[in-house]
N, C-alpha and C positions, 0 to 999 in steps of 0.2 A: 489437675482438675479438668474433667471433660463434662460438657453440658449438652443435653438433648431436649428437644420438644418431643413429647410422647402422647399417645392417646391415654386418657385416664385409664389406669388398669383396674381390673376387678378387685374390689376390696378384699374378698375372700382369698384370692391368690396372694395378696400382700400379707394378710394375717397369718397365712400358712408358712410364710417365709421365715428363714432362720433369723433370730434376734430382731424380730419385728418390734418397732415402737411407733407411736403416734403422738404428735404434739401440736399445739396451737401456738403460732408465732406472730408477734407484732414487732415490726422493726421500723425504726425512725432514723432517717439519715440526717446528719448534723453538718453544720458549717465546718469546713476543714481546710487544711493547707493544700496548696497545689501539689498534685501527684499522690495525694492520700485520700482515702475514703474513710469516713468515720460514722459509726452508727451505734445505737443502743437497741437492745432486744429484750423483750419479755417472752419467755418460753414456758408454756404450761404443759406439763406431762404428768399424768397420773394424779391430777389435782394439785400439784406443787408447781409454783411459778418461780423461775430463776431469772435474774437480770444480769446482762453483760454489756460491756462497752467493747467495741472492736475497732481497731485501726487497721486498714488494709492498704498496703503499698504494692502496687502492681509492678511486677518484674517484666512480664511480657503477656501475650494473649492467653497463655496457659497457666502461668505461675504468678503467685503473689506471696508476700510476706504478711502474715496476720498476727497482730498483737491483741490478745483478748484478755480481759479481766472481769471477774465477777464483781458486781456492784449491788448495793442495797436498793430497795424500791425508792427511797427518798432521793438517792442520787439519780436513779433512772428518771424520776419525775422532773428533777431539776435540769438534767441534760436534755430531756425531751423538749424543753422550751427553746433550745438552740437549733431548732429544725432548719435545714437548708432551704433557702429561698426557692419557691416553686415546687417543693417536694411534699408528697402526701405519705402517710404511714402505709406500710405494706402489711397486709394480713394474709396468712396462708396456713394451711394444714400441712405438716411435714410427716411423711411416712419414711422410716428408715428400715433397712433390712440388709442382710449379708447374703450374697450369692457367690458360690465358688471362691470363698475367702475375700471377696471384694465388697466394700460398703457402698450402698446406693442410698440416695436421698431423693424422694419424689415430693415436690412442692405443688400443692393444689391451691389455686387462687380463685376467689369468688368471681373474678372478672371473666373467667373462662369456664364454659360448660362442658367441653369435650376433651380438652387437652390439659397437660401439666408439663412441668419442667423437671427433668431428672439430672442429677449430678452424681459423679463418682470421682473420688480422689485416687490417684494412681501413685505407685511407688516411684516411677520415673516416667519421662516422656516416651520411652520406648515400650512401656507396658501396654498390653493389649486388653481392651475392655471385653469381658465375657458377659454377654447379655442374657438375662433370664428369658426363657422361651415365652413367658406370658406377657412380655412387654412388646408394644408396637411402636417402633421408632418412626417419627415423621421426618426429622432431620436433626443433624448435629448443629449446635449453635455456639460451640466453644469459641470464645474470643469475639463474638458478635455483641457489641456494646449494648444494643437495645434490649438484650435479654439478661443483662445484669440487673440485680435487684435495685441497685443504685439508680440506674437509668429508668427502670420501671416505676420507681417512686415519683419520677417527674412525668413520665408518659408511658402508659401501659400499652404494649403492642397489640395489634389485632390478633384474634385467635386464628391459628392455622389448622387445616384439616388434613 
């Protein structure tokens, strides 16, 4: 997984991309064991909301093991009460698309006016990221903890230009 801060792209460029999707996401970070991050997520796409619980165990700055399961709304509501101390829910709009066979996810947060975070998952550490021409990369933030959603739930970083 590689992560970048980018300028917000033109919505029409995104819509014209291969396999474009748009969804609204609410994620809440929960109390968890040392070395593990646990969250619940409500994701609404095309008017349908799905709920998941995810446990993420970090291997290193680039890799993590994720265990994800779909849950019912009642379980989402119950787990949401176990919010991690000092944490706030993260709200974002996620745009996904495929470019040159590679899946990209762009998260747009209401806290930022001009920038967004883009991630792409790679087959291996040696894989080269092929960027679409319409994206403007500000900088790579792979492995920088303050740009993980878990850290952003506690303290949202200042917007970069």
